[in-house]
N, C-alpha and C positions, 0 to 999 in steps of 0.2 A: 536550534534554539540556544544551545550552549554557546555557539559562536556569536550569536547576537548579544547575549548577556555579557559575554567577555568583552566584546567590542564597545558596548555602552559603558562598561566598567572602565576600560582604558580611556575612552573619550572624557569621562568624568574627571579624570586625574589631570587633564591638560590645564584647566584653569588653576588648579591647586599648584601645579608646577610653576606657573607664571608668578604666583604669589610667593612661593617659597621654593627656591631652586633645589634645596636639599631633598624635597619630595621627589624631584626628578632623579636624583642620585639613587634613592631607595627603589623607585620604580624600575629604573634601568637595571639595577643589580638584581632585582627579583626576576625580571624577564631573562636576563643573561644567565643567571645561575640556575634557576629552576626550569626555565622554558615552559611556563604553564600553557602557552598557546599550542605546544606540541601534544598536549593531552586532549585537545579538542578535535573531534573527528568531523570531517566534512567542512565545506566552506573554504574561503580564501584566507582565513585568519592565520593559518600556519605559514603561508608564504610571505606575509607582510613583515617588513624589517622593523619590528616593534621596538627592539633595543635601540636601533639607529634613530627612530622617531623620538623616543624618550631622550636620547642623548642630545639631539639637535634642540629640542624644546628646552632642555636644562641649560644648555649653553646660552641660548637667547635670553632665558629668564635671568641667568647670572649676569649677563651683560647689562640688562636694563634694571636690575634690582639695586638695592642699596648695600648689597654684600660688598665687603672690602675687595678692591681690585688689585691692591698691592700684594704681589706674590712673594712669599718668603721661601727662597730656595734652600735646599739641604742636599746632603749626599745622595739620598734616595732619588730625589727628583733629577739631579744631574746624571745619575747612572741610567735612569729610565730614558732620558733624552739621548744619552750616548748610545744606548742599546737600540733606540729607534733609528739613529743615524747609521749604525752598523748593519741592521737588517735591511735598510734601504739600499746600501751599497751592495750587500750580498745579493739582493734581488736583482739589481742591475747587472750583476755578473753571473746570474743563475744558470746552471746547466739544465734545469727543467723549468724554463721561463713561464710557461702557462700556469703550472701549479704554484710556482713561487709568487707570481703576481697576485693570485687569488688569496694565498695565505698571508702575504704581506698586507693586503688591504684589511684583512680581519684583525691581524695582530696590532697593526699601527692604530686602528680605532680603539682597540682595547687598552693599549698603553696610554693613549690620549685621555681616555675617561678615567683611568687610574689616577692621572695627574689632577683631573677635575675633582675627583673624590678626595684626594689629599688636601687640596686647597680649600674645599668647602667643609671638611670635617674639622670644625673649629672648637668644639666643646664635647663634653662627655655624653650629653643627651643625644647628639647626632651620631657619635660613634657607636653608642649602644643600640640606637635604632637600626643602624646598618648591620651590626652584629646579629641582631634578632633576625633580620632579613636573610643574612647569609646562613645562619644556623637552621632557620626554618625551611629555607629553599632546598637544602640537601637533606635535612632531617625528615622532610615529608616522604622522600623516597626510602629513607631508612625505616620509617614506620610502616610504609606500605610493603616494603620488601620483607621485613621481619614477620609481619602478619601473614603475608602470602606464603612464606616458607613454612610456617606452622600448619597452614591449611594443606600444603602439598607434602608434608612430612619431610621437608628438606630435599625432596627429589627433583625439584625444578630449579634450573639455573636462573638467577636473578639478573635482569637487565634494567637499564635506565630508560629515560624517554628517548624515542627515536630521533635521529638526525640532530643530535646534540653532542657536546663534548663529553658527556657522561653516559653515552648510550650502552656500549658493550660491557660485558661483565667485569673486565679489568678496570675500565674507566669509572664505572659507578662505585666499584670497590675503593678505588683511589679517592674519589670524591668524598665518600663517607668517612674514610680515614682522616682526611685533612679537616673535615668539618666536625668530627667528634670532639676535639678539644674545645672548639668554639661553643658547641652545645654544653659542654661541661662548665665553661665559663659563665654562660647565661644561667645555668642551674645554680652555680655558686653565688651569683650576685642577686638572684631573685629573692625578694623579701617574703613572698607568699609561699607557704608550705606546699600548697597544691600545685603551684607552678614548678617548684623544685622536683616534686614527685613526678609530675608530667614529663619533664625533661629527662629525668632518670629513666622513665619508661621508654622514651624515644631513643635514648642511648643504648639501652638493652636491646631494643628491637633492631637498631642499626648494627650492633655486634652480630646478631643473627643474620641480618641481611648481607653483611660483608662476607661471612662464612658461606652464605648461600650463593655467592657469585661463582663459587668453585675456582676462584682465582688464587693461584699459588703465591703470586706476588702480594696479593691483598692479605693473605694469611700471615706472611712474614711481616708485613707492615702492621698488622693488627697486634702482633706480639710486641713489636717495637713501640707502638703507640701506647699499649697497655703498660709497659714498663715505665716509660717516661711520664705517662699520665699519673702514675703512682708517685713518682719522684717529685713532680712539680705541684702536686696538690697540697693543700694545707693539712689535711688529715690523712697522712700517708698510709697508716695501717688500715683504716677503714676503706680508703680508696683501693688499696691493693687487694683487700679481701673481696670487694665488690667486683673488681676487674677479673680476678681469678675465678670466682664463682660463675660470673656471666660467661666467660670464655669457655670454661669447662662444660657448662650446661649447653652452650651452643654447639660445641664439637660433639658432645655426647648425643645430641639430638639428631645430628646428621647421619644419613644412611651409610652403609659400608662402601658404596661406590665413591663417596666423597673422600674417605680415608685412603682408598686405593689411588685416587688422583693425587692427593697431597703427598703420598709416599714417593711419588716420582721426583720430588725435590732432591732427594738423596741420590737418585739414579738418573740425573738429568741427561747423562750421555746416551741413554736409550730412548729419550723422548724427542720426537721429530720437531715439536714446537720449540723446545728449549735449544736444540742444536741449530735450528734455523735462526734464532735470535743471535746466538753466538757468532754465526757466520756473517750475519748482516752487520754485527759490531765490527768485524774485521774489515768489511767493505767501508764502513764509516771512517775507520782509522786511516785507510788508504786514501780516501777522498781528502781528508784533512791534511795528510802529508803532501798531496799534490796541490792543494789550495789552502795553504796554512793561514793566510791573513783573514780572508772573509768567507772561506768555505765554498760550497757548491750551491748555496741558496736553498730555500725551503723545498722540501720534497725531493731532494737530490737522490736519495736511495729508493725512491718510488719510480724512478725512470729506468726502464729496462735497458735502454741503450747505455746509460751510465754504469749500471751495475754489471753489465756484460763486459765492460772494460776491465773490471777487477775480478769478477767471478763468473765466467761465461756459463750460461744456462741456469743460473740461480734466479729464483723468483724475486722480483723487486718488491719491496714493501718497507714500511716505516722502520726506524731503527730500534724502537722499543727500549730506549734508554735515554733519559732526559739529558744526561751529561754528554754522551756521544752524539746524541741528536743535535744539540746546539753546536758541538764541535764540527760535525760534518757540514751543517747547513750555514754556519756563520763564522767558522774558523776559530783560531786561538784568540783573536781579539774579541770576538763575540762571546766566546766561552768565558774569557776573563771578566768581561763586564757582567755577564749573567751570574757568574759565581760571586762577584763583588756585591751584587744586589742581595743575594742570599746572606752573605757575611755581614753586610750593613744592617739587614733586617735582624739578624741574630745579635749584633752589637747594640742596636737600638733597644732590643728587648732586655739585654743585660744592663744597659744604662738606665732604663726605666725602673728595673728592679732595685738597682743601687740607690737611685735618687728617691725612691718611694719608701726606703727602709726607715722605720720609726716614724712614719708619717701616715697616720690612720686615714686621712682624707684622700690619700693616693693609693690605698691598699688595692682598690679595684684595678688600677693601672698595673700594679705588680702582678696581680693574678692574671690579667689579660696577657701581659708579656710572657709569663710562664706557659700559658696555654698555646700561645703562638709558636713558641719553641717546640712544643710537642707536635704541633701541626707540621713544622719544618722537618722534624725527624720522620714522621709518617710519609711526607711528600718525597723525601730523598730515598727512603727505603723502597716504597712501592714504585717510585719513578725510575728506579734502576731497571725495571722490567716493563716500562710503559712509555707512552708518548704524551706527557703533560707539561712539557717545557715552557709552553706559552699560555698556560691556563690563567685566565684573568682572575679567577678566585684566589689563586696563590699570590698573584701580584697585588691584589687588593689587601691581603693580609699584611704584606710588606708595607704597603702604603698607609694602612691604619696604624702600624707601629711608628712610622715617621710622623704622622699627624699627632699621635699621643705624646711622643717626645716633645713636639713643638708646644703642645698644651702645657706640659710640665715646665718647659723652659721659660714660658711666659711669666710664671709665678714662683718658681723655685730656682734659686741660683745654686748650682752644685757646690758642695762644700769645698772641693779642691780649688774651685775658682775663687771662692771667698778667701781662702788662705793665701792665694797668690796675690789678690788685690790688697789684702791686709799687709802682707809682707812688703809689697811695693810702696804702699802708703807710709809704712814705718821707715823704709829706706829713704824715702823722699822728704821726710819730716826734717826740719832744721834742728841741728844738734845744739843743745844748750849746756 
């Protein structure tokens, strides 16, 4: 029954997508980030490529609509295109070709739709609608996970939806960490008190859900996000107090076995899981040394035959480090472009904050940029122990920053540019 209702719901959106292409962006993002069809048991709905269907319909709608077709390129777009080219080359040279081809197909489609999202996010209303979708998609699991943890007394390890990018405990912990600042932004910008209180409750529940993953990387990320969330908020003292109280309450609620597991952070040398990751990092570095330009392709460390060349008898598995993962799979060129995307995203956030200073009409953009920086911090910290290097949620945040900067550039001329133009005009004026 649920499968039928969901199918009818999806079909009902197709006419709306043809009328307004951005509805397709929202629907694609909801399916991709939340994977609601994975929560439906039975039927063929789980196997359908719903995100792909939404993407194709959105592209067709955009083509036939009156939406502007003139594309305005910027540094983010050029870097995404460059990264798409590099992963295509690395896939052609891949040491684990079957895995690489499948992963390339997934990542290239995600990058393509990030570009579509950038081009179609042309105003604040659209950007906010997408942020609501992004925050609610992950926030749903934070709410469910936090409530479930209370019912289980913190004794059950929290997982995400099956067969998704946020399934295992580490992944859902990372997802919630990156989404937390976006939830806070929605809370800050909401005019209605009950909506602000509702999002505050979702954030508190997400804190508990992150702790309930029993992920040590997620705990480190939670501390980092908590610190930067306080620094980037308008009301720093109040935010700091809320973060500390929520974090202490969540940790106090957890049973003794949780603290025992977290204590292994200090004694990682005695933990098999931690040492296994350190060893695969060494393999990743050796692969990069042997294939410095374009790496060994997607899934290179998941090939037993490849890993045996560097560490015979060691179990092949993912790198569990976003930086070394990109390096091993796409070489120094790929890592350079990937890092440049992160740096450009951070730079765009800084530019937005500077350009919005003393402009009340753009305060929302400044708040958004600050929360994106907090997301980047959480992503990098927890990503140092996980495999999220090609997560489209993260790329979409970078894309939204680029789109927001473009919105501001259309109506606000940066002051340094004004000064340069004024000086040039004065210099060119005839002397009397």
